[in-house]
MDAnalysis code that builds the backbone (N, CA, C; Angstrom):
import MDAnalysis as mda
import numpy as np

u = mda.Universe.empty(279, n_residues=93, atom_resindex=np.repeat(np.arange(93), 3), trajectory=True)
u.add_TopologyAttr("name", ["N", "CA", "C"] * 93)
u.add_TopologyAttr("resid", np.arange(1, 94))
u.add_TopologyAttr("resname", ["MET", "THR", "GLY", "LYS", "PRO", "GLU", "ARG", "ALA", "GLU", "GLY", "ARG", "CYS", "PRO", "PHE", "CYS", "GLY", "GLY", "THR", "LEU", "ILE", "PRO", "GLU", "GLN", "LYS", "VAL", "LEU", "ALA", "PRO", "PHE", "VAL", "ILE", "ASP", "GLY", "THR", "VAL", "ILE", "VAL", "VAL", "LYS", "ASP", "VAL", "PRO", "ALA", "GLU", "VAL", "CYS", "ARG", "ASN", "CYS", "HIS", "GLU", "PRO", "PHE", "PHE", "THR", "GLY", "GLU", "VAL", "THR", "ASP", "LYS", "ILE", "LEU", "GLU", "LEU", "VAL", "LYS", "GLN", "LEU", "ARG", "PRO", "LEU", "LYS", "MET", "GLU", "VAL", "ILE", "ILE", "VAL", "ASN", "PHE", "GLU", "SER", "LEU", "PRO", "ALA", "PHE", "GLU", "ILE", "MET", "PRO", "LEU", "LYS"])
u.atoms.positions = np.array([
    [0.913, -1.226, -0.010],
    [-0.026, -0.014, -0.021],
    [0.917, 1.280, 0.025],
    [0.623, 2.097, -0.820],
    [1.378, 3.306, -1.079],
    [1.020, 4.582, -0.136],
    [-0.214, 4.587, 0.144],
    [-0.919, 5.693, 0.843],
    [-1.401, 6.707, -0.153],
    [-1.409, 6.282, -1.486],
    [-2.016, 7.027, -2.541],
    [-3.013, 6.348, -3.233],
    [-4.026, 7.024, -3.864],
    [-4.953, 6.263, -4.691],
    [-4.282, 5.437, -5.791],
    [-4.799, 4.280, -5.973],
    [-4.106, 3.246, -6.909],
    [-5.095, 2.990, -8.063],
    [-5.720, 4.076, -8.604],
    [-6.533, 3.909, -9.781],
    [-5.918, 4.857, -10.782],
    [-6.061, 4.483, -12.086],
    [-5.545, 5.089, -13.179],
    [-6.369, 6.262, -13.549],
    [-5.821, 7.554, -13.584],
    [-6.392, 8.739, -14.077],
    [-7.740, 9.089, -13.416],
    [-7.900, 8.902, -12.253],
    [-9.187, 9.278, -11.486],
    [-10.387, 8.606, -12.075],
    [-10.227, 7.330, -12.476],
    [-11.383, 6.531, -12.944],
    [-11.580, 5.363, -12.100],
    [-12.811, 4.999, -11.973],
    [-13.279, 3.932, -11.177],
    [-12.912, 2.631, -11.973],
    [-12.267, 1.614, -11.224],
    [-11.814, 0.456, -11.794],
    [-12.963, -0.491, -12.162],
    [-14.148, -0.251, -11.440],
    [-15.337, -1.066, -11.653],
    [-16.169, -0.703, -12.792],
    [-16.376, 0.591, -12.900],
    [-17.407, 1.005, -13.938],
    [-16.850, 2.183, -14.886],
    [-15.681, 2.562, -14.597],
    [-14.977, 3.575, -15.494],
    [-15.463, 4.929, -15.138],
    [-16.355, 5.235, -14.159],
    [-16.919, 6.581, -13.815],
    [-15.780, 7.362, -13.182],
    [-16.023, 8.676, -13.102],
    [-15.126, 9.644, -12.604],
    [-15.141, 9.623, -11.149],
    [-13.953, 9.661, -10.543],
    [-13.753, 9.643, -8.961],
    [-13.846, 11.123, -8.517],
    [-14.619, 11.270, -7.469],
    [-14.747, 12.617, -6.840],
    [-13.832, 12.458, -5.540],
    [-12.882, 13.408, -5.506],
    [-11.850, 13.358, -4.461],
    [-12.414, 14.087, -3.170],
    [-11.797, 13.773, -2.008],
    [-11.993, 14.321, -0.822],
    [-13.417, 14.316, -0.202],
    [-14.037, 13.139, -0.291],
    [-15.261, 12.838, 0.246],
    [-15.272, 12.144, 1.602],
    [-16.394, 12.154, 2.329],
    [-16.432, 11.533, 3.624],
    [-17.479, 10.443, 3.495],
    [-17.177, 9.221, 3.869],
    [-18.147, 8.036, 3.753],
    [-18.218, 7.266, 5.025],
    [-19.230, 6.466, 5.021],
    [-19.368, 5.519, 6.216],
    [-18.671, 4.129, 5.682],
    [-18.007, 3.507, 6.594],
    [-17.441, 2.253, 6.249],
    [-17.908, 1.223, 7.168],
    [-19.001, 0.408, 6.917],
    [-19.539, -0.607, 7.617],
    [-18.720, -1.953, 7.542],
    [-18.646, -2.620, 8.601],
    [-18.002, -4.086, 8.612],
    [-18.835, -4.931, 9.408],
    [-18.887, -6.165, 9.212],
    [-19.575, -7.217, 10.175],
    [-18.543, -8.214, 10.414],
    [-17.973, -8.242, 11.758],
    [-17.007, -9.197, 12.007],
    [-17.291, -10.052, 13.346],
    [-17.418, -11.271, 13.113],
    [-17.766, -12.172, 14.170],
    [-19.097, -11.783, 14.884],
    [-20.092, -11.319, 14.143],
    [-21.418, -10.990, 14.601],
    [-21.480, -9.535, 15.186],
    [-20.347, -8.803, 15.111],
    [-20.245, -7.466, 15.611],
    [-20.383, -6.430, 14.447],
    [-21.241, -5.461, 14.478],
    [-21.274, -4.486, 13.444],
    [-20.379, -3.286, 13.880],
    [-19.422, -2.989, 13.089],
    [-18.591, -1.842, 13.211],
    [-18.681, -0.731, 12.104],
    [-19.139, 0.479, 12.449],
    [-19.351, 1.497, 11.543],
    [-18.332, 2.609, 11.844],
    [-17.625, 2.807, 10.747],
    [-16.575, 3.958, 10.940],
    [-17.151, 5.178, 10.178],
    [-17.449, 6.282, 10.703],
    [-18.046, 7.381, 10.137],
    [-16.952, 8.343, 9.619],
    [-17.292, 9.070, 8.632],
    [-16.468, 10.232, 8.047],
    [-15.142, 9.821, 7.593],
    [-15.025, 8.659, 6.996],
    [-13.822, 8.150, 6.454],
    [-13.461, 8.890, 5.130],
    [-12.163, 9.397, 4.964],
    [-11.840, 10.114, 3.767],
    [-11.806, 9.032, 2.673],
    [-12.380, 9.459, 1.525],
    [-12.262, 8.499, 0.321],
    [-12.478, 9.243, -1.017],
    [-12.057, 8.688, -2.013],
    [-12.616, 9.135, -3.364],
    [-13.846, 8.260, -3.732],
    [-14.891, 8.792, -4.297],
    [-16.118, 8.118, -4.424],
    [-16.460, 8.233, -6.026],
    [-16.777, 7.047, -6.652],
    [-17.188, 7.141, -8.074],
    [-18.547, 7.883, -8.231],
    [-18.510, 8.800, -9.187],
    [-19.772, 9.561, -9.460],
    [-20.788, 8.699, -9.910],
    [-20.564, 7.589, -10.570],
    [-21.444, 6.758, -11.211],
    [-22.037, 5.563, -10.325],
    [-21.131, 4.772, -9.930],
    [-21.556, 3.624, -9.075],
    [-21.417, 3.759, -7.567],
    [-20.939, 4.884, -7.068],
    [-20.761, 5.392, -5.719],
    [-19.892, 4.497, -4.843],
    [-19.088, 3.800, -5.513],
    [-18.056, 2.889, -4.809],
    [-16.990, 3.726, -4.198],
    [-16.726, 3.620, -2.761],
    [-15.691, 4.353, -2.249],
    [-14.350, 3.796, -2.374],
    [-13.300, 4.505, -2.515],
    [-11.892, 4.027, -2.551],
    [-11.017, 4.733, -1.612],
    [-10.330, 3.990, -0.702],
    [-9.498, 4.471, 0.293],
    [-8.145, 4.395, 0.018],
    [-7.160, 5.331, 0.436],
    [-5.749, 5.207, 0.326],
    [-5.246, 4.013, 1.204],
    [-4.080, 3.621, 0.967],
    [-3.415, 2.573, 1.834],
    [-3.352, 3.036, 3.228],
    [-3.051, 4.297, 3.479],
    [-2.894, 4.796, 4.843],
    [-4.247, 4.817, 5.652],
    [-5.270, 5.112, 4.921],
    [-6.650, 5.038, 5.582],
    [-7.067, 3.691, 5.888],
    [-6.763, 2.854, 4.812],
    [-7.066, 1.342, 5.073],
    [-6.388, 0.860, 6.231],
    [-5.092, 1.043, 6.349],
    [-4.256, 0.533, 7.474],
    [-4.842, 1.070, 8.749],
    [-5.292, 2.181, 8.827],
    [-5.751, 2.868, 10.037],
    [-7.140, 2.232, 10.506],
    [-7.933, 1.873, 9.497],
    [-9.221, 1.219, 9.699],
    [-9.016, -0.179, 10.180],
    [-8.079, -0.908, 9.527],
    [-7.786, -2.350, 9.991],
    [-7.293, -2.362, 11.443],
    [-6.385, -1.452, 11.709],
    [-5.802, -1.383, 13.099],
    [-7.041, -1.150, 14.172],
    [-7.873, -0.256, 13.800],
    [-8.988, 0.131, 14.651],
    [-9.887, -1.250, 14.759],
    [-10.180, -1.841, 13.769],
    [-11.040, -3.080, 13.769],
    [-10.407, -4.155, 14.620],
    [-9.057, -4.346, 14.302],
    [-8.283, -5.336, 15.289],
    [-8.452, -4.944, 16.624],
    [-8.417, -3.677, 17.190],
    [-8.477, -3.253, 18.509],
    [-9.957, -3.426, 19.011],
    [-10.885, -3.285, 18.224],
    [-12.346, -3.296, 18.699],
    [-12.827, -4.689, 18.778],
    [-12.369, -5.718, 18.006],
    [-12.807, -6.941, 17.985],
    [-12.985, -7.633, 19.379],
    [-12.093, -7.418, 20.273],
    [-12.289, -8.128, 21.667],
    [-13.296, -7.593, 22.436],
    [-13.910, -6.506, 22.226],
    [-14.952, -5.799, 23.045],
    [-16.181, -6.585, 23.114],
    [-16.627, -7.467, 22.211],
    [-17.743, -8.266, 22.126],
    [-18.996, -7.446, 22.307],
    [-19.109, -6.355, 21.574],
    [-20.355, -5.525, 21.546],
    [-21.038, -5.797, 20.202],
    [-22.343, -5.592, 20.214],
    [-23.117, -6.044, 18.935],
    [-22.952, -4.845, 17.908],
    [-22.927, -3.585, 18.302],
    [-22.752, -2.567, 17.384],
    [-21.738, -1.534, 17.902],
    [-20.688, -1.184, 17.172],
    [-19.812, -0.152, 17.432],
    [-19.766, 1.051, 16.432],
    [-19.859, 2.199, 16.850],
    [-19.869, 3.368, 15.858],
    [-18.808, 4.357, 16.368],
    [-17.796, 4.560, 15.375],
    [-16.715, 5.450, 15.805],
    [-16.558, 6.481, 14.649],
    [-15.876, 7.594, 14.892],
    [-15.667, 8.507, 13.933],
    [-14.219, 8.536, 13.488],
    [-14.026, 8.433, 12.319],
    [-12.509, 8.309, 11.748],
    [-11.746, 9.449, 12.277],
    [-12.315, 10.729, 12.253],
    [-11.480, 11.742, 12.586],
    [-11.004, 11.721, 14.114],
    [-11.772, 10.953, 14.845],
    [-11.236, 11.020, 16.337],
    [-10.313, 9.767, 16.559],
    [-9.875, 9.112, 15.513],
    [-9.153, 7.792, 15.767],
    [-7.751, 8.154, 16.235],
    [-7.011, 9.249, 15.996],
    [-5.690, 9.249, 16.587],
    [-5.820, 9.329, 18.165],
    [-6.879, 9.938, 18.595],
    [-6.926, 9.981, 20.189],
    [-7.592, 8.720, 20.601],
    [-8.046, 7.818, 19.755],
    [-8.747, 6.726, 20.165],
    [-7.835, 5.637, 20.798],
    [-8.146, 5.150, 21.968],
    [-7.290, 4.139, 22.598],
    [-8.199, 3.143, 23.436],
    [-7.999, 1.897, 23.140],
    [-8.768, 0.905, 23.862],
    [-8.098, 0.541, 25.127],
    [-9.001, 0.749, 26.211],
    [-8.544, 0.378, 27.489],
    [-8.503, -1.130, 27.764],
    [-7.314, -1.799, 28.268],
    [-7.408, -3.135, 28.435],
    [-8.577, -3.680, 29.357],
    [-9.055, -4.848, 29.101],
    [-10.208, -5.441, 29.840],
    [-9.542, -6.079, 31.044],
    [-10.196, -5.954, 32.167],
    [-9.622, -6.568, 33.283],
    [-10.361, -7.887, 33.702],
])
């Protein structure tokens, strides 16, 4: 992962539509029965099919967050991407 968009010439690799830069999207995940929703994730979004595309840096940050949240065993977790640098999981006792 380079931290930069990996699409040619600002085109969607799925439908060929134009990518709109600097958008904020929801990134939902279902892992082991837990729904994790990350709000306000920076992405490029296809104008045609609305598929979001994240940089490698954003993807790495989301994956690290999901890895930290999995042990909490909650049904639904909603976090804001912008607050993630200050986000820290407290160890369970």
